[in-house]
Residue frames relative to the residue before (quaternion, step in Angstrom):
aa qw qx qy qz dx dy dz
Q 1.0000 0.0000 0.0000 0.0000 0.00 0.00 0.00
V 0.4419 -0.7027 0.4982 0.2505 3.53 -0.90 0.99
Q 0.0576 0.7716 -0.6328 0.0290 3.54 -1.00 0.85
L 0.0530 -0.7895 0.6110 -0.0211 3.54 -0.84 1.07
V 0.0301 -0.8052 0.5917 -0.0230 3.58 -0.75 1.04
E 0.2012 -0.8012 0.5577 0.0811 3.54 -0.54 1.24
S 0.0461 0.7668 -0.6401 0.0126 3.53 -1.29 0.49
G 0.6218 0.5995 -0.3870 0.3228 3.53 -1.31 0.12
G 0.5061 0.6465 -0.4348 0.3699 3.57 1.23 -0.11
G 0.1347 0.7924 -0.5894 0.0811 3.55 -1.29 0.13
S 0.5382 -0.5872 0.4896 0.3546 3.49 -1.38 -0.22
V 0.0482 0.8023 -0.5886 0.0870 3.56 -0.73 1.10
Q 0.5034 -0.6251 0.4958 0.3316 3.53 -1.27 0.31
S 0.6643 -0.4935 0.3877 0.4060 3.51 -1.26 0.48
G 0.7558 0.3317 -0.2779 0.4915 3.55 -0.91 0.98
G 0.5757 0.6130 -0.3618 0.4024 3.56 1.26 -0.27
S 0.3674 -0.7150 0.5549 0.2143 3.52 -1.38 -0.03
L 0.0489 -0.7587 0.6480 0.0456 3.51 -1.31 0.47
R 0.1610 -0.7383 0.6375 0.1504 3.53 -1.27 0.41
L 0.2005 -0.7763 0.5916 0.0846 3.52 -0.65 1.17
S 0.1635 -0.7772 0.6023 0.0805 3.54 -1.11 0.74
C 0.0892 -0.7673 0.6330 0.0498 3.53 -1.21 0.60
A 0.1650 -0.7903 0.5869 0.0618 3.54 -0.45 1.25
A 0.1502 -0.8119 0.5624 0.0443 3.55 -0.68 1.12
S 0.0153 -0.7759 0.6306 0.0119 3.52 -1.13 0.69
G 0.6906 0.4673 -0.3486 0.4280 3.54 -1.18 0.54
Y 0.7872 0.0026 -0.0058 0.6167 3.57 1.26 -0.22
A 0.5024 -0.6304 0.4912 0.3300 3.56 -1.28 0.18
T 0.4747 -0.6960 0.4554 0.2880 3.58 -0.70 1.05
S 0.6367 0.5600 -0.3362 0.4098 3.57 1.05 -0.68
D 0.6308 0.5533 -0.3330 0.4302 3.62 1.21 -0.29
Y 0.7667 0.3219 -0.1521 0.5343 3.57 1.23 -0.32
Y 0.5201 -0.5322 0.5344 0.4009 3.49 -1.36 0.17
M 0.0844 -0.7867 0.6116 0.0074 3.53 -0.98 0.96
G 0.0700 0.8280 -0.5553 0.0352 3.53 -1.17 0.36
W 0.3469 -0.6839 0.5960 0.2381 3.48 -1.43 -0.08
F 0.0131 0.7610 -0.6481 -0.0239 3.53 -1.09 0.72
R 0.2345 -0.7712 0.5753 0.1388 3.54 -1.25 0.33
Q 0.0812 -0.7700 0.6296 0.0647 3.50 -1.29 0.40
A 0.1842 -0.7606 0.6175 0.0791 3.51 -0.82 1.10
P 0.6470 -0.5256 0.3643 0.4152 3.61 -1.11 0.51
G 0.8407 0.1710 -0.1491 0.4917 3.54 -0.88 1.00
K 0.6772 0.4582 -0.2902 0.4972 3.58 1.28 0.07
E 0.5673 -0.5903 0.4521 0.3540 3.53 -1.27 0.39
R 0.5964 -0.5409 0.4467 0.3902 3.53 -1.26 0.36
E 0.1033 -0.7928 0.6001 0.0266 3.55 -1.05 0.80
G 0.3436 -0.7124 0.5729 0.2149 3.57 -0.74 1.02
V 0.1283 -0.8326 0.5365 0.0495 3.59 -0.73 1.02
A 0.8052 -0.0144 -0.0040 0.5928 3.61 1.18 -0.25
A 0.0019 -0.7840 0.6206 -0.0133 3.55 -1.08 0.77
I 0.0730 -0.7820 0.6180 0.0343 3.54 -1.17 0.66
G 0.2834 -0.7842 0.5343 0.1387 3.54 -0.94 0.93
R 0.7277 -0.4450 0.3063 0.4226 3.52 -1.34 0.11
D 0.6978 0.4391 -0.2597 0.5028 3.56 1.18 -0.56
G 0.5928 -0.5935 0.3536 0.4138 3.55 1.29 0.12
D 0.4248 0.6850 -0.4835 0.3413 3.59 1.24 0.14
T 0.1367 -0.8057 0.5752 0.0367 3.55 -0.99 0.86
A 0.0716 -0.7783 0.6218 0.0503 3.53 -1.31 0.37
Y 0.0329 -0.7783 0.6269 -0.0125 3.53 -1.15 0.75
P 0.4548 -0.6345 0.5261 0.3373 3.59 -1.11 0.48
D 0.6636 -0.5230 0.3540 0.4010 3.57 -1.19 0.45
S 0.6082 0.6053 -0.3518 0.3741 3.57 1.09 -0.70
V 0.7952 0.2614 -0.1408 0.5287 3.61 1.14 -0.50
K 0.4091 0.7309 -0.4695 0.2793 3.57 1.26 -0.17
D 0.8039 0.2389 -0.2386 0.4897 3.55 -1.08 0.90
R 0.7129 0.3862 -0.2726 0.5180 3.61 1.23 -0.07
F 0.7393 0.3347 -0.1856 0.5540 3.59 1.14 -0.67
T 0.0226 -0.7835 0.6209 0.0080 3.55 -1.09 0.77
I 0.1909 -0.7782 0.5912 0.0920 3.55 -0.77 1.07
S 0.0822 0.7803 -0.6157 0.0733 3.55 -1.06 0.77
Q 0.1560 -0.7822 0.5911 0.1201 3.53 -1.26 0.19
D 0.2729 -0.7096 0.6287 0.1637 3.49 -1.24 0.69
I 0.3085 -0.7939 0.4948 0.1725 3.55 -0.18 1.29
S 0.6405 0.5419 -0.3330 0.4304 3.59 1.00 -0.78
R 0.7339 0.3728 -0.2155 0.5253 3.59 1.14 -0.62
N 0.3263 -0.7570 0.4946 0.2754 3.58 1.31 -0.16
T 0.5003 0.6477 -0.3984 0.4140 3.52 1.02 0.89
L 0.2574 -0.7418 0.6081 0.1173 3.51 -1.09 0.91
Y 0.1380 -0.7985 0.5830 0.0593 3.57 -1.04 0.78
L 0.0824 -0.7413 0.6589 0.0980 3.51 -1.34 0.37
Q 0.1626 -0.7705 0.6133 0.0612 3.54 -0.55 1.23
I 0.0675 -0.8016 0.5940 -0.0046 3.55 -0.72 1.11
N 0.0508 -0.8046 0.5914 -0.0141 3.57 -0.63 1.14
S 0.8235 0.2191 -0.1645 0.4968 3.55 -1.33 0.30
L 0.0502 0.8483 -0.5239 0.0577 3.56 0.88 0.95
K 0.1830 -0.7641 0.6145 0.0709 3.52 -1.14 0.82
P 0.6391 -0.5259 0.3795 0.4136 3.61 -1.13 0.45
E 0.6558 0.5207 -0.3178 0.4447 3.60 1.04 -0.67
D 0.5633 0.5707 -0.3948 0.4485 3.59 1.26 -0.01
T 0.4507 0.6946 -0.4490 0.3357 3.58 1.27 -0.15
A 0.3426 0.7065 -0.5428 0.2981 3.56 -0.67 1.16
M 0.4886 -0.5547 0.5472 0.3928 3.50 -1.38 -0.05
Y 0.1931 -0.7894 0.5767 0.0833 3.56 -0.85 1.01
Y 0.1288 -0.8075 0.5755 0.0120 3.52 -0.85 1.06
C 0.3480 -0.6844 0.6045 0.2124 3.48 -1.22 0.71
A 0.0701 -0.8151 0.5750 0.0095 3.58 -0.98 0.80
Q 0.1632 -0.7406 0.6425 0.1097 3.51 -1.18 0.70
L 0.3317 -0.7635 0.5234 0.1821 3.54 -0.63 1.15
R 0.4205 -0.6712 0.5431 0.2788 3.56 -0.95 0.80
P 0.6273 -0.5587 0.3717 0.3953 3.60 -1.08 0.67
S 0.1174 0.7809 -0.6008 0.1240 3.54 -0.88 1.00
G 0.4831 -0.6780 0.4706 0.2924 3.54 -0.85 0.96
G 0.8184 0.2623 -0.1883 0.4753 3.54 -1.05 0.77
M 0.4025 0.7211 -0.4870 0.2843 3.59 1.19 0.22
T 0.0354 -0.7546 0.6550 0.0164 3.51 -1.13 0.79
A 0.6615 -0.4931 0.3583 0.4370 3.58 -1.21 0.26
V 0.6341 0.5261 -0.3355 0.4568 3.61 1.00 -0.75
R 0.6762 0.4717 -0.2974 0.4815 3.60 0.89 -0.85
A 0.6072 0.5759 -0.3491 0.4217 3.56 1.08 -0.71
L 0.5664 0.6088 -0.3855 0.3999 3.61 1.08 -0.63
R 0.7228 0.4005 -0.2395 0.5097 3.55 1.00 -0.78
A 0.6697 0.5360 -0.3117 0.4088 3.57 0.86 -0.98
M 0.6367 0.5755 -0.3460 0.3790 3.58 0.99 -0.77
T 0.6388 0.5569 -0.3326 0.4138 3.58 1.15 -0.45
S 0.6820 0.4299 -0.2863 0.5178 3.60 1.26 0.03
R 0.4544 -0.6852 0.5028 0.2668 3.55 -0.93 0.92
L 0.5176 0.6222 -0.4261 0.4042 3.58 1.23 -0.16
F 0.7998 0.3042 -0.1260 0.5018 3.55 1.08 -0.72
A 0.8071 0.2128 -0.0912 0.5431 3.60 1.19 -0.27
D 0.3353 -0.6741 0.6139 0.2373 3.49 -1.37 0.39
W 0.2180 -0.8047 0.5475 0.0721 3.54 -1.02 0.86
G 0.4279 -0.6281 0.5683 0.3154 3.49 -1.37 0.25
Q 0.6825 -0.4956 0.3574 0.4011 3.55 -1.33 -0.19
G 0.5304 -0.6671 0.3842 0.3552 3.56 1.24 -0.23
T 0.1252 -0.7505 0.6425 0.0913 3.50 -1.35 0.40
Q 0.4099 -0.7526 0.4701 0.2112 3.56 -0.81 1.05
V 0.0870 -0.7521 0.6516 0.0467 3.53 -1.07 0.87
T 0.0106 -0.7942 0.6065 -0.0366 3.56 -0.75 1.09
V 0.0899 -0.8053 0.5860 0.0053 3.55 -0.73 1.12
S 0.1628 -0.7926 0.5833 0.0715 3.56 -0.72 1.07
S 0.4552 -0.7030 0.4821 0.2570 3.54 -1.10 0.75
């Protein structure tokens, strides 16, 4: 059974940094596309980072150059390094594991991860950025 547990969220000032972690159990993160998405109150879910089995990554323009996704295969843990935080980054951040799907790419994973039809999610960790 897939289990994803996020940690590392918190309250920071604009310009600060955070590193989110996602501990996975029940499978090896390196065998699947993994990612992070966020959801702010009243807004749609937004995929913010994805990583594939070959290490290919994808980010939307809104976070490119500020967010970095990585994984420690030995720890079966996914990370999201967030730098230069902005108030608009305030949201609940979720870790996602994409279910196997033909033709998946890191770019496609950004969208697919936001649907429970295609991914399993953790419980989320809150990130709050004050100006």
